[in-house]
C-alpha positions as CSV (number, residue, x, y, z in Angstrom):
1,M,0.0,0.0,0.0
2,S,1.5,3.3,-1.0
3,L,1.9,6.1,1.5
4,E,-0.7,8.3,-0.3
5,I,-3.4,5.6,0.0
6,K,-2.5,4.9,3.7
7,I,-2.6,8.6,4.5
8,Q,-6.0,9.0,2.7
9,A,-7.5,6.1,4.7
10,D,-6.1,7.4,8.0
11,L,-7.4,10.9,7.1
12,K,-10.9,9.6,6.7
13,T,-10.7,7.7,10.0
14,A,-9.5,10.9,11.8
15,M,-12.2,13.0,10.2
16,L,-14.9,10.5,11.5
17,C,-13.3,10.6,15.0
18,Q,-13.0,14.4,15.3
19,K,-11.5,14.0,18.8
20,I,-8.1,13.4,17.2
21,E,-7.5,17.0,16.0
22,A,-3.7,16.8,16.2
23,S,-3.6,13.7,14.0
24,L,-6.0,15.3,11.5
25,R,-3.7,18.3,11.1
26,A,-0.7,16.1,10.8
27,L,-2.3,13.9,8.1
28,R,-3.5,16.9,6.2
29,A,0.0,18.4,6.2
30,V,1.5,15.1,4.9
31,K,-1.2,14.8,2.2
32,S,-0.5,18.4,1.1
33,A,3.2,17.7,0.9
34,I,2.5,14.6,-1.2
35,L,0.3,16.5,-3.6
36,L,2.9,19.3,-3.9
37,A,5.7,16.8,-4.6
38,K,3.6,15.1,-7.2
39,T,2.7,18.3,-9.1
40,S,6.2,19.9,-8.8
41,G,7.4,18.2,-12.0
42,A,8.6,14.9,-10.4
43,G,6.8,12.9,-13.1
44,G,3.5,12.5,-11.2
45,E,4.5,9.5,-9.1
46,L,6.7,9.2,-6.0
47,S,8.8,6.2,-5.3
48,A,8.9,4.7,-1.8
49,D,12.3,6.3,-1.3
50,D,11.0,9.7,-2.3
51,E,8.1,9.4,0.1
52,L,10.4,8.5,2.9
53,K,12.7,11.4,2.2
54,M,9.7,13.8,2.1
55,L,8.5,12.5,5.5
56,Q,12.0,12.8,7.0
57,K,12.1,16.4,5.7
58,L,8.7,17.3,7.3
59,V,9.8,15.8,10.6
60,K,13.0,17.8,10.5
61,Q,11.1,21.0,9.8
62,R,8.8,20.4,12.7
63,K,11.6,19.7,15.1
64,E,13.4,22.8,14.1
65,S,10.2,24.8,14.5
66,I,9.7,23.4,18.0
67,E,13.3,24.4,18.9
68,I,12.8,28.0,17.6
69,Y,9.5,28.4,19.6
70,E,11.1,27.1,22.8
71,K,14.1,29.4,22.4
72,Q,11.7,32.3,22.0
73,G,9.7,31.3,25.0
74,R,6.5,30.8,23.1
75,G,5.8,27.2,24.0
Protein backbone atom coordinates (compact mmCIF):
# COMPACT_ATOMS: atom_id res chain seq x y z
CA MET A 1 0.00 0.00 0.00
CA SER A 2 1.46 3.34 -1.01
CA LEU A 3 1.91 6.09 1.51
CA GLU A 4 -0.65 8.27 -0.25
CA ILE A 5 -3.37 5.61 -0.01
CA LYS A 6 -2.52 4.92 3.66
CA ILE A 7 -2.63 8.64 4.48
CA GLN A 8 -5.99 9.02 2.73
CA ALA A 9 -7.48 6.11 4.70
CA ASP A 10 -6.10 7.44 7.99
CA LEU A 11 -7.40 10.90 7.15
CA LYS A 12 -10.91 9.56 6.66
CA THR A 13 -10.73 7.75 10.00
CA ALA A 14 -9.47 10.87 11.78
CA MET A 15 -12.25 12.95 10.22
CA LEU A 16 -14.87 10.53 11.52
CA CYS A 17 -13.35 10.65 15.01
CA GLN A 18 -12.98 14.40 15.35
CA LYS A 19 -11.49 13.96 18.80
CA ILE A 20 -8.09 13.43 17.17
CA GLU A 21 -7.50 17.00 15.97
CA ALA A 22 -3.69 16.83 16.14
CA SER A 23 -3.64 13.69 14.00
CA LEU A 24 -6.01 15.26 11.53
CA ARG A 25 -3.77 18.32 11.13
CA ALA A 26 -0.66 16.16 10.74
CA LEU A 27 -2.29 13.93 8.13
CA ARG A 28 -3.50 16.94 6.18
CA ALA A 29 0.04 18.37 6.19
CA VAL A 30 1.48 15.09 4.88
CA LYS A 31 -1.22 14.81 2.22
CA SER A 32 -0.52 18.38 1.13
CA ALA A 33 3.21 17.67 0.90
CA ILE A 34 2.55 14.57 -1.21
CA LEU A 35 0.33 16.52 -3.61
CA LEU A 36 2.89 19.30 -3.84
CA ALA A 37 5.69 16.84 -4.60
CA LYS A 38 3.60 15.06 -7.24
CA THR A 39 2.72 18.28 -9.04
CA SER A 40 6.15 19.91 -8.83
CA GLY A 41 7.42 18.18 -11.96
CA ALA A 42 8.59 14.91 -10.39
CA GLY A 43 6.78 12.93 -13.07
CA GLY A 44 3.52 12.51 -11.19
CA GLU A 45 4.48 9.50 -9.08
CA LEU A 46 6.68 9.22 -6.03
CA SER A 47 8.80 6.19 -5.26
CA ALA A 48 8.87 4.74 -1.76
CA ASP A 49 12.30 6.30 -1.26
CA ASP A 50 11.01 9.72 -2.31
CA GLU A 51 8.07 9.40 0.09
CA LEU A 52 10.41 8.47 2.94
CA LYS A 53 12.74 11.39 2.19
CA MET A 54 9.78 13.75 2.09
CA LEU A 55 8.52 12.51 5.48
CA GLN A 56 11.98 12.85 6.99
CA LYS A 57 12.17 16.42 5.70
CA LEU A 58 8.77 17.24 7.24
CA VAL A 59 9.83 15.77 10.59
CA LYS A 60 13.06 17.78 10.53
CA GLN A 61 11.15 20.98 9.77
CA ARG A 62 8.75 20.38 12.66
CA LYS A 63 11.58 19.66 15.10
CA GLU A 64 13.39 22.85 14.05
CA SER A 65 10.18 24.85 14.50
CA ILE A 66 9.73 23.43 18.01
CA GLU A 67 13.28 24.43 18.92
CA ILE A 68 12.75 27.97 17.65
CA TYR A 69 9.48 28.38 19.57
CA GLU A 70 11.04 27.07 22.77
CA LYS A 71 14.05 29.38 22.43
CA GLN A 72 11.73 32.34 21.99
CA GLY A 73 9.70 31.34 25.04
CA ARG A 74 6.51 30.80 23.11
CA GLY A 75 5.79 27.24 23.99
